[in-house]
C-alpha angles and dihedrals in degrees: 000000000000117000117245118246114263116247118225089222094090091043090053094048093050092048090049090053093049094048090049090055091048092055090046093053090050095054090047089059091064107104127197109248122246093238124064129228126011091338090063092047092052090050093055097035094104090049091049092048092051091046089052093047092048092046090052093049094048090047091051089052090049093052096044089044089061091050089048096051089047087063095063131064100188131032124224132204091256092052090053092053094042090053091050092051089049092051092048092055091044090054089064090073094087091050094050092042091051092046094055090042093055099038098035130233102314131150091260097044092047091048088051091051091048089051089050088054092046098054099058089042092055094042091048088055089054091050089048091053092048091052096043092057088059098039132084094183123102115279117246093215134027128245089243094053090052094050093043093052091049091047092052091049090050093049091052091064099068089031088063091068089055099040124355092192093055090046092054090044089055091052090048089051091056088051090052090053092055093046089076113093114255118263109221113210127219094248123069092202122104129207095238100044107073091167088070090061088081108100123231112258090243089057095054114100119204123214133215120233088261092059097253117137115239 
C-alpha cells in the first residue's frame, strides 16, 4: 500500500504552537524594575528594546512561515526535520534576550544575540530551499534576500565587539527589510530549482508537421 502524501496543515499548526510559546516565554522574562517612575523605565529601557526587537523578529518569522507553507502542497521527511531545526534555533531567542537583559548591552552579550538571530535565519533559508524544490508556486522571497539577511546577521557578530549599538542597528535593519509584504512574481520558477523548469504536461503544446499548434 502506498503512503498518503503528508499535508502541511499539521506542520503549520505545530509551528504556530511553538512560536506562541516562544513569545510567551519572552514576555515572562520582563521583570518589574526596583525603582519606580521614569527612573525604573530608564533602567529597563535596554531590556524593553531587546524584547521589542525579539518580538518583531519572531513575528516576522511567523508571518513568512505562513507564506512559505502556503507554497507547498505536500510535506516531505526532509521538510519536517528542516522545520524542527528552524523552530529549535528560533526558541533560543528568549535565552539570548534574557541574557542581554540581565548582563546589559555589552560586546559579548550583543554578539550572542546576533548569533541567536543568525541561526534561525540560516535554518529558515534551508527550510525555504527544501520547500522550493517541491513547489511550483511563486516564491514569497528571493534567493538574494535570504542570503543578504544571513550575511548581515553574520556581520553583526564581529561588529558587536567594535560597536554593540551598530550591531543591534544592523539586526534591526534586517527586520525592517522583512516587515515589507512579499511581492509575488509572475513566474513560479526559481533560479536554483532547475527541476521546476519542466513544464506540466497540460502546458505542453504539440505542433503539427506544418508548424500549427493543435
